[in-house]
C-alpha positions in Angstrom: -30.6 19.1 31.1 -30.7 15.4 30.7 -27.8 15.6 28.2 -25.8 17.7 30.7 -26.5 15.2 33.5 -25.4 12.3 31.3 -22.3 14.2 30.3 -21.3 15.1 33.8 -21.9 11.6 35.1 -19.9 10.1 32.2 -16.9 12.4 32.8 -17.0 11.7 36.6 -17.1 7.9 36.1 -14.4 8.0 33.4 -12.1 9.6 35.8 -12.8 7.1 38.6 -13.0 3.9 36.5 -9.6 2.2 36.7 -9.9 0.8 33.2 -10.7 4.1 31.7 -7.9 5.9 33.7 -5.3 3.5 32.3 -6.7 4.1 28.8 -6.8 7.9 29.2 -3.2 7.9 30.6 -2.0 6.0 27.5 -3.9 8.3 25.2 -2.5 11.4 26.9 1.0 9.8 26.7 0.6 9.4 22.9 -0.8 12.9 22.6 2.3 14.3 24.3 4.6 12.3 22.1 2.8 13.6 19.0 2.9 17.2 20.2 6.6 17.3 21.2 7.7 15.2 18.2 9.6 18.1 16.5 11.5 18.8 19.7 12.5 15.2 20.6 13.5 14.2 17.1 15.2 16.3 14.4 13.7 16.1 10.9 16.4 15.5 8.3 14.5 16.4 5.2 13.3 20.1 4.9 9.5 20.3 4.6 9.2 16.5 5.0 9.2 15.8 8.7 7.4 12.5 8.3 10.2 11.0 6.2 12.4 8.8 8.4 16.1 9.6 8.4 18.4 6.8 7.3 22.0 6.3 8.2 22.9 4.2 5.2 21.5 1.6 2.8 22.6 -1.6 4.4 19.9 -4.3 4.6 21.0 -5.5 8.0 19.4 -3.8 11.0 21.6 -2.2 13.6 21.1 -2.7 17.4 20.1 0.3 19.6 22.9 2.7 20.3 23.4 6.3 21.5 23.0 7.5 17.9 19.9 5.4 17.3 18.0 4.8 20.6 15.8 2.1 19.2 18.2 0.9 16.6 17.7 0.9 12.8 15.6 -1.4 10.6 16.2 -2.7 7.1 17.5 0.1 4.9 18.9 1.8 8.0 15.7 3.7 8.8 15.8 5.1 12.4 13.2 3.2 14.5 13.0 5.9 17.2 12.1 8.6 14.7 9.6 6.3 13.0 7.9 5.6 16.3 7.7 9.2 17.4 6.4 10.7 14.1 4.3 7.5 13.5 2.3 8.7 16.6 1.1 11.7 14.6 0.3 9.4 11.7 -1.8 7.1 13.9 -3.8 10.0 15.3 -4.3 11.4 11.8 -5.6 8.1 10.5 -7.7 7.2 13.5 -9.4 10.5 14.1 -10.0 11.5 10.5 -11.3 8.2 9.3 -13.6 7.8 12.3 -14.9 11.4 11.9 -15.8 11.0 8.3 -17.4 7.5 8.8 -19.5 9.1 11.5 -20.4 11.9 9.1 -21.6 9.4 6.6 -23.1 6.8 8.8 -25.0 8.7 11.4 -27.1 11.0 9.1 -28.0 8.1 6.9 -29.1 6.0 9.8 -31.0 8.9 11.3 -32.8 9.6 8.1 -33.7 6.0 7.5 -35.1 5.5 11.0 -37.0 8.8 11.2 -38.7 8.7 7.9 -39.1 4.9 7.5 -40.9 3.4 4.5 -39.2 3.5 1.1 -36.4 5.8 2.3 -35.5 3.4 5.1 -35.6 0.5 2.7 -33.3 2.1 0.1 -30.8 3.2 2.7 -30.7 -0.1 4.5 -30.4 -2.2 1.3 -27.4 0.0 0.2 -25.9 -0.5 3.7 -26.4 -4.3 3.4 -24.7 -4.3 0.0 -21.6 -2.6 1.4 -21.6 -4.9 4.4 -21.3 -8.0 2.2 -17.7 -7.0 1.4 -15.1 -8.0 3.9 -13.7 -4.8 5.3 -10.0 -5.4 4.9 -10.3 -7.1 1.5 -12.5 -4.4 0.2 -10.2 -1.7 1.4 -7.2 -3.5 -0.2 -9.0 -3.7 -3.5 -9.9 0.0 -3.5 -6.4 1.1 -2.5 -5.0 -1.0 -5.4 -7.5 0.8 -7.7 -6.7 4.3 -6.3 -3.0 3.8 -5.9 -0.7 3.4 -3.0 -0.7 6.2 -0.4 -1.9 7.0 3.1 -4.6 9.3 1.8 -6.0 6.5 -0.4 -5.9 4.1 2.5 -7.9 6.5 4.5 -10.4 7.0 1.7 -10.8 3.2 1.3 -11.5 2.8 5.0 -14.1 5.6 5.0 -15.9 4.1 2.0 -16.3 0.7 3.7 -16.4 1.8 7.4 -19.6 3.7 7.9 -22.2 0.9 7.9 -22.0 -0.1 11.5 -22.8 3.5 12.6 -25.8 3.5 10.3 -27.3 0.3 11.6 -26.7 1.2 15.3 -28.1 4.7 15.1 -31.1 3.5 13.1 -32.0 0.9 15.8 -31.7 3.4 18.6 -33.8 6.1 16.8 -36.5 3.6 15.9 -37.1 3.2 19.6 -36.6 6.9 20.6 -39.0 8.3 17.9 -41.9 6.5 19.6 -41.5 8.6 22.8 -44.1 11.2 23.8 -41.7 14.1 23.6 -41.2 13.4 19.9 -44.9 13.5 19.3 -45.1 16.7 21.3 -42.5 18.3 19.2 -44.4 17.3 16.1 -47.6 18.8 17.6 -46.1 22.2 18.2 -45.0 22.4 14.6 -41.2 21.7 15.0 -39.5 20.9 11.7 -38.2 17.4 11.0 -34.6 18.8 10.9 -35.0 20.4 14.4 -36.6 17.3 15.9 -33.8 15.1 14.6 -31.1 17.5 15.6 -32.4 18.7 19.0 -34.4 15.7 20.3 -33.5 12.5 18.5 -29.8 12.5 18.0 -28.8 13.8 21.5 -30.6 10.8 23.0 -29.3 8.2 20.6 -25.7 9.3 20.1 -24.1 7.9 23.2 -23.8 4.3 22.0 -22.1 5.7 18.9 -19.4 7.2 21.1 -18.5 3.7 22.3 -18.3 2.3 18.8 -16.3 5.3 17.5 -13.9 5.2 20.4 -13.0 1.6 19.8 -12.9 2.1 16.0 -10.1 4.7 16.3 -7.8 1.9 17.3 -9.3 -0.5 14.8 -8.7 1.9 11.9 -5.1 2.4 13.0 -4.7 -1.4 13.1 -6.2 -1.8 9.6 -4.0 1.0 8.2 -0.9 -0.7 9.7 -2.0 -4.0 8.1 -2.3 -2.3 4.7 1.1 -0.6 5.1 2.6 -4.0 6.1 1.3 -5.4 2.9 2.9 -2.6 0.9 -0.3 -0.7 0.1 0.0 2.1 2.6 2.2 5.1 2.9 5.3 5.8 0.7 8.5 4.0 1.5 10.3 5.7 4.4 7.2 7.5 5.7 6.7 7.4 9.5 4.1 4.7 9.8 4.1 1.9 12.4 2.8 -0.6 10.0 5.6 0.1 7.5 8.2 -0.1 10.4 7.1 -3.7 11.0 7.1 -4.3 7.2 10.8 -3.3 7.2 11.4 -6.0 9.8 9.6 -8.8 8.0 12.9 -10.4 6.9 14.4 -10.2 10.4 11.6 -11.4 12.7 13.1 -14.8 13.1 16.6 -13.4 13.9 19.5 -15.7 13.0 19.9 -19.5 13.3 21.9 -19.1 16.5 19.9 -16.2 18.0 16.2 -15.9 17.2 16.0 -12.6 19.1 19.0 -11.0 17.4 16.8 -8.3 15.8 14.0 -8.1 18.4 14.1 -4.3 18.3 12.9 -4.1 14.7 9.5 -5.7 15.8 9.1 -5.0 19.5 9.2 -1.2 19.4 6.7 -0.6 16.5 4.6 -3.6 17.6 4.4 -2.2 21.2 3.4 1.2 19.9 0.5 -0.3 17.9 -0.6 -2.6 20.7 -0.6 0.2 23.3 -2.4 2.7 21.0 -5.1 0.3 20.2 -5.4 -0.9 23.8 -5.8 2.6 25.0 -8.8 3.3 22.8 -10.3 -0.1 23.6 -10.0 0.5 27.3 -11.7 3.9 27.1 -14.4 2.4 24.8 -15.1 -0.4 27.3 -15.4 2.1 30.1 -17.8 4.2 27.9 -19.9 1.1 27.3 -20.0 0.1 31.0 -20.9 3.7 32.0 -23.6 4.3 29.4 -25.2 0.9 29.3 -28.3 1.2 31.6 -28.1 -2.5 32.4 -24.8 -2.0 34.1 -25.4 1.3 36.0 -27.2 -0.5 38.8 -24.3 -2.8 39.5 -21.6 -0.1 39.6 
């Protein structure tokens, strides 16, 4: 019942909080774009809808026109197509990476906190070792070892992205497991697995939602950075980071017109900014709603 009350209150406040409403509208907008992508853009390569069509091989970008609504970037890749299908790429990266980092981090943190002792020590020391590596640098090194490709980028981010969840869930469970209802569950003979699954995690998982929501945008931003550095998806793949990479030689425009090729940066840059902003706004709203210190002031 408590879980249902929290869920209902959270949904109600999300829909009445101006910050979360803006974030939700942006997320819905991107979802719609991702869903209707095959209808608003025409894939040129059979069986490869994520490969961006190109109208030639000239290095000089072309300005927006009826044939290319957002213009073309270096190599004559269509920016509009890359933005639309890149939305699907962004959701794929953000949701899959966050899902698997949760799948790794939450159980490890729950086990460490619930059992304590040597198990807790081993898990947390392993977590500390992984946390000593800077996330972006570690991901870059692993991608270099595994080879270029979006799937390898996602694997690298999963390998080095779970530790925050482990530490957060562990801290929450260390407090929750001291409550009387946990002792009562032990007294009636409930198994450890049942106690963790039915009584501990449901009461400790809400702060994880905040972190996970914000991390969706962060993972997309990291993947874009790796693509910009040439370690992400294959050349010509619909990926916002790679779209900006195509524009790197044209960011400063010409000597007489610094904004001559603005469209090569603004469109993919705006897509990344709005996508990350949307998830951060929703995450901020989650934090304000679920943080008990803020409930009294709202």
